[in-house]
C-alpha positions as CSV (number, residue, x, y, z in Angstrom):
1,X,-6.5,5.2,-24.2
2,X,-4.4,4.8,-21.3
3,X,-1.9,7.5,-20.7
4,X,1.7,6.0,-20.1
5,X,3.1,7.9,-16.9
6,X,6.7,7.9,-16.7
7,X,9.7,7.6,-19.1
8,X,8.9,6.6,-23.0
9,X,10.0,3.0,-24.0
10,X,13.3,2.7,-25.7
11,X,12.3,2.1,-29.5
12,X,14.9,-0.4,-29.3
13,X,14.1,-2.5,-26.2
14,X,10.9,-5.5,-27.3
15,X,8.6,-5.2,-24.1
16,X,6.1,-7.8,-22.4
17,X,2.7,-7.1,-21.4
18,X,2.3,-6.9,-18.3
19,X,-1.1,-5.9,-16.3
20,X,-1.2,-5.4,-12.6
21,X,-4.2,-4.7,-10.3
22,X,-2.6,-2.1,-7.8
23,X,-4.7,-0.8,-4.2
24,X,-4.5,2.4,-2.1
25,X,-5.3,1.4,0.9
26,X,-6.3,4.4,3.4
27,X,-5.7,2.7,7.2
28,X,-7.5,5.4,10.1
29,X,-5.7,8.8,8.3
30,X,-2.5,7.2,7.1
31,X,-1.9,4.6,4.1
32,X,-0.6,1.1,3.8
33,X,2.3,0.9,1.3
34,X,4.9,-1.8,0.7
35,X,8.6,-1.5,0.4
36,X,10.2,-4.0,-1.5
37,X,13.5,-4.8,0.1
38,X,16.2,-6.5,-3.2
39,X,19.1,-4.6,-4.5
40,X,17.4,-1.5,-3.9
41,X,14.3,-0.4,-1.8
42,X,11.7,0.3,-3.3
43,X,8.4,1.2,-1.9
44,X,5.0,0.7,-4.6
45,X,1.5,0.0,-3.6
46,X,0.5,-3.5,-3.2
47,X,0.0,-5.1,-5.6
48,X,1.4,-6.8,-8.9
49,X,1.1,-8.7,-12.2
50,X,-2.8,-10.3,-12.9
51,X,-1.5,-14.0,-13.2
52,X,-3.1,-16.4,-16.1
53,X,-7.2,-16.9,-15.9
54,X,-7.2,-14.2,-12.9
55,X,-9.6,-11.1,-12.9
56,X,-8.0,-7.7,-11.6
57,X,-9.7,-8.0,-8.6
58,X,-8.7,-11.7,-8.0
59,X,-4.9,-10.7,-8.4
60,X,-5.2,-7.6,-6.0
61,X,-6.8,-9.6,-2.7
62,X,-4.4,-12.1,-3.7
63,X,-1.7,-9.3,-4.2
64,X,-2.0,-7.3,-1.2
65,X,-1.8,-10.3,1.3
66,X,1.0,-11.7,-0.5
67,X,2.9,-8.3,0.3
68,X,0.9,-6.7,3.1
69,X,-0.6,-9.9,4.7
70,X,-4.0,-7.7,5.1
71,X,-7.8,-8.8,3.6
72,X,-8.8,-5.8,1.8
73,X,-13.1,-5.1,1.2
74,X,-15.0,-3.2,-1.1
75,X,-13.2,-2.5,-3.9
76,X,-13.2,0.5,-6.1
77,X,-11.8,1.2,-9.4
78,X,-10.1,4.3,-10.0
79,X,-8.4,3.7,-13.6
80,X,-5.3,2.6,-15.1
81,X,-1.7,3.7,-16.1
82,X,1.0,2.1,-18.6
83,X,4.7,2.3,-17.7
84,X,7.5,0.9,-19.4
85,X,10.2,-0.4,-16.9
86,X,12.8,-3.3,-16.6
87,X,11.9,-5.9,-13.6
88,X,15.0,-7.3,-12.5
89,X,13.2,-10.4,-10.4
90,X,11.8,-11.5,-14.0
91,X,15.0,-10.4,-15.6
92,X,11.5,-8.6,-18.3
93,X,11.6,-5.4,-20.2
94,X,8.0,-5.1,-19.2
95,X,5.1,-3.2,-20.6
96,X,3.4,-2.4,-16.9
97,X,-0.6,-2.0,-17.4
98,X,-1.5,-0.7,-14.1
99,X,-5.3,-0.8,-12.9
100,X,-5.1,1.4,-10.0
101,X,-8.0,1.1,-7.2
102,X,-9.2,1.6,-3.6
103,X,-10.0,-0.6,-1.0
104,X,-10.4,-0.6,2.8
105,X,-7.7,-2.9,4.5
106,X,-10.5,-4.8,7.0
107,X,-7.3,-6.9,9.1
108,X,-4.1,-8.5,9.0
109,X,-4.0,-12.1,9.1
110,X,0.3,-12.5,8.8
111,X,3.2,-11.1,8.0
112,X,3.8,-10.5,3.8
113,X,4.5,-13.7,2.6
114,X,6.5,-11.9,-0.4
115,X,10.1,-12.7,-0.3
116,X,12.0,-9.4,0.2
117,X,8.7,-7.0,0.8
118,X,8.2,-5.2,4.1
119,X,4.7,-3.3,5.1
120,X,4.5,0.6,6.1
121,X,1.8,3.1,6.8
122,X,2.7,6.3,6.4
123,X,0.8,9.5,5.7
124,X,-0.5,10.4,2.9
125,X,2.9,13.3,2.1
126,X,5.5,11.2,3.2
127,X,3.4,7.9,1.2
128,X,3.7,10.4,-2.0
129,X,7.0,11.7,-1.0
130,X,8.6,7.7,-0.9
131,X,6.6,6.0,-3.7
132,X,9.5,4.8,-6.4
133,X,7.3,6.0,-9.2
134,X,5.1,8.5,-11.1
135,X,2.4,6.8,-11.7
136,X,1.4,5.8,-8.4
137,X,2.2,8.8,-6.9
138,X,0.0,10.4,-9.2
139,X,-3.2,8.2,-8.5
140,X,-2.6,8.8,-4.4
141,X,-1.8,12.8,-5.0
142,X,-5.4,12.9,-6.9
143,X,-6.6,10.5,-4.4
144,X,-5.6,12.7,-1.7
145,X,-7.1,16.0,-3.3
146,X,-10.9,14.3,-3.8
147,X,-13.1,16.2,-2.1
148,X,-14.4,14.5,1.2
149,X,-17.7,13.1,2.1
């Protein structure tokens, strides 16, 4: 069973399943993140929705490139969580099924091409404090607490 992290769904609300792939991207003792600057600022693990016909890994590579401009290598799945949220950019109440990976940022090809996204590089503690959802924070905290080696 995939755990729910965050708010329980509202029984009166209809949610659309929205699977996505997200990455923890260590970069020289820091972490590559994305900051969405629309009406509010939201700092996130890079990633996003899996399009029809796309595998989670294809989506991960595409979304990281769109949101950060970086190519990644050696993705490894860490797990998944679900959360319930309103997505204003789609005017959609979503049951987000978030597949979380770790991967190595290889090189930056461009600035982010996703509208309203900026790239951030923060230390582990800064990233945990800044991330906008409990699931991202929990996965990064667990990643940071793993034994090295």
